[in-house]
MARKE-242602 format. One record per residue (C-alpha): chain; residue in one letter; x, y, z. Coordinates in steps of 0.05 Angstrom, whole numbers, plus 5000, padded with zeros to 4 digits. Layout:
{ch:A&aa:a&px:X&py:Y&pz:Z}
...
This chain:
{ch:A&aa:m&px:4190&py:4215&pz:1502}
{ch:A&aa:n&px:4225&py:4218&pz:1569}
{ch:A&aa:e&px:4225&py:4169&pz:1627}
{ch:A&aa:f&px:4164&py:4199&pz:1661}
{ch:A&aa:n&px:4122&py:4200&pz:1598}
{ch:A&aa:t&px:4140&py:4128&pz:1585}
{ch:A&aa:e&px:4119&py:4106&pz:1655}
{ch:A&aa:g&px:4054&py:4144&pz:1650}
{ch:A&aa:f&px:4039&py:4115&pz:1582}
{ch:A&aa:i&px:4053&py:4044&pz:1606}
{ch:A&aa:f&px:4010&py:4055&pz:1668}
{ch:A&aa:r&px:3953&py:4081&pz:1626}
{ch:A&aa:m&px:3957&py:4023&pz:1577}
{ch:A&aa:l&px:3958&py:3970&pz:1632}
{ch:A&aa:s&px:3904&py:4004&pz:1675}
{ch:A&aa:l&px:3832&py:3980&pz:1669}
{ch:A&aa:d&px:3806&py:4049&pz:1688}
{ch:A&aa:s&px:3802&py:4070&pz:1616}
{ch:A&aa:l&px:3764&py:4007&pz:1598}
{ch:A&aa:g&px:3715&py:4018&pz:1654}
{ch:A&aa:d&px:3704&py:4090&pz:1632}
{ch:A&aa:r&px:3690&py:4068&pz:1561}
{ch:A&aa:f&px:3640&py:4014&pz:1582}
{ch:A&aa:g&px:3606&py:4064&pz:1627}
{ch:A&aa:v&px:3597&py:4112&pz:1568}
{ch:A&aa:y&px:3573&py:4055&pz:1523}
{ch:A&aa:l&px:3522&py:4033&pz:1574}
{ch:A&aa:n&px:3497&py:4103&pz:1584}
{ch:A&aa:a&px:3492&py:4114&pz:1509}
{ch:A&aa:f&px:3451&py:4050&pz:1504}
{ch:A&aa:y&px:3402&py:4074&pz:1557}
{ch:A&aa:v&px:3396&py:4143&pz:1526}
{ch:A&aa:f&px:3383&py:4109&pz:1459}
{ch:A&aa:l&px:3328&py:4066&pz:1489}
{ch:A&aa:q&px:3293&py:4128&pz:1515}
{ch:A&aa:n&px:3283&py:4152&pz:1443}
{ch:A&aa:p&px:3261&py:4090&pz:1404}
{ch:A&aa:l&px:3247&py:4127&pz:1338}
{ch:A&aa:y&px:3319&py:4151&pz:1335}
{ch:A&aa:i&px:3344&py:4079&pz:1342}
{ch:A&aa:i&px:3314&py:4068&pz:1273}
{ch:A&aa:i&px:3328&py:4133&pz:1238}
{ch:A&aa:g&px:3387&py:4162&pz:1277}
{ch:A&aa:y&px:3400&py:4234&pz:1299}
{ch:A&aa:g&px:3436&py:4256&pz:1236}
{ch:A&aa:p&px:3507&py:4266&pz:1212}
{ch:A&aa:d&px:3555&py:4302&pz:1260}
{ch:A&aa:f&px:3501&py:4302&pz:1314}
{ch:A&aa:l&px:3551&py:4286&pz:1370}
{ch:A&aa:t&px:3605&py:4335&pz:1347}
{ch:A&aa:c&px:3573&py:4399&pz:1324}
{ch:A&aa:c&px:3506&py:4399&pz:1291}
{ch:A&aa:g&px:3458&py:4370&pz:1341}
{ch:A&aa:v&px:3421&py:4394&pz:1403}
{ch:A&aa:q&px:3479&py:4400&pz:1452}
{ch:A&aa:s&px:3441&py:4377&pz:1513}
{ch:A&aa:i&px:3420&py:4312&pz:1479}
{ch:A&aa:a&px:3488&py:4302&pz:1448}
{ch:A&aa:e&px:3521&py:4310&pz:1516}
{ch:A&aa:s&px:3473&py:4261&pz:1548}
{ch:A&aa:f&px:3506&py:4206&pz:1506}
{ch:A&aa:k&px:3575&py:4223&pz:1534}
{ch:A&aa:y&px:3563&py:4213&pz:1609}
{ch:A&aa:n&px:3593&py:4154&pz:1645}
{ch:A&aa:y&px:3537&py:4110&pz:1672}
{ch:A&aa:y&px:3577&py:4089&pz:1733}
{ch:A&aa:t&px:3608&py:4155&pz:1756}
{ch:A&aa:g&px:3561&py:4206&pz:1724}
{ch:A&aa:a&px:3621&py:4244&pz:1698}
{ch:A&aa:l&px:3618&py:4276&pz:1629}
{ch:A&aa:q&px:3669&py:4246&pz:1581}
{ch:A&aa:g&px:3696&py:4279&pz:1519}
{ch:A&aa:a&px:3666&py:4231&pz:1468}
{ch:A&aa:v&px:3629&py:4166&pz:1460}
{ch:A&aa:d&px:3696&py:4134&pz:1440}
{ch:A&aa:s&px:3668&py:4082&pz:1393}
{ch:A&aa:g&px:3662&py:4091&pz:1318}
{ch:A&aa:i&px:3608&py:4038&pz:1312}
{ch:A&aa:i&px:3565&py:4066&pz:1368}
{ch:A&aa:t&px:3574&py:4137&pz:1342}
{ch:A&aa:f&px:3553&py:4113&pz:1272}
{ch:A&aa:l&px:3491&py:4080&pz:1301}
{ch:A&aa:i&px:3473&py:4142&pz:1341}
{ch:A&aa:e&px:3481&py:4188&pz:1281}
{ch:A&aa:f&px:3452&py:4144&pz:1225}
{ch:A&aa:g&px:3407&py:4093&pz:1259}
{ch:A&aa:l&px:3393&py:4020&pz:1244}
{ch:A&aa:i&px:3363&py:4030&pz:1174}
{ch:A&aa:i&px:3425&py:4062&pz:1144}
{ch:A&aa:s&px:3470&py:4014&pz:1183}
{ch:A&aa:f&px:3435&py:3953&pz:1155}
{ch:A&aa:i&px:3437&py:3981&pz:1084}
{ch:A&aa:i&px:3512&py:3994&pz:1090}
{ch:A&aa:i&px:3525&py:3925&pz:1120}
{ch:A&aa:y&px:3484&py:3894&pz:1063}
{ch:A&aa:f&px:3524&py:3929&pz:1009}
{ch:A&aa:l&px:3590&py:3916&pz:1044}
{ch:A&aa:k&px:3573&py:3841&pz:1050}
{ch:A&aa:n&px:3553&py:3837&pz:0976}
{ch:A&aa:t&px:3616&py:3874&pz:0954}
{ch:A&aa:l&px:3661&py:3828&pz:0994}
{ch:A&aa:i&px:3626&py:3766&pz:0967}
{ch:A&aa:r&px:3634&py:3791&pz:0895}
{ch:A&aa:m&px:3706&py:3810&pz:0909}
{ch:A&aa:f&px:3724&py:3741&pz:0935}
{ch:A&aa:r&px:3685&py:3707&pz:0879}
{ch:A&aa:n&px:3725&py:3746&pz:0828}
{ch:A&aa:f&px:3789&py:3732&pz:0867}
{ch:A&aa:d&px:3778&py:3656&pz:0861}
{ch:A&aa:n&px:3771&py:3660&pz:0785}
């Protein structure tokens, strides 16, 4: 890494532009999600955002709400998981994860 790359990296890390871009995409994804209430519950399916979904709908999740610019990705694993799998699967996984952690810590105390 040379001097120019280091300066660019530091500028990018200290700049709030990236954070604003992410929140714009999150907000847009939320609004697109609200337009399709059934999919909030059941999700769009695995790999919907990357390869296996209707491209026009998948791209609609990736726009920045503030600028209208198309971003490369949703940039959040949790939001991507909710979009692809919906609330039902998310709650089931959280339930099993919670129970597993409780059992693990109970066994750890013994």
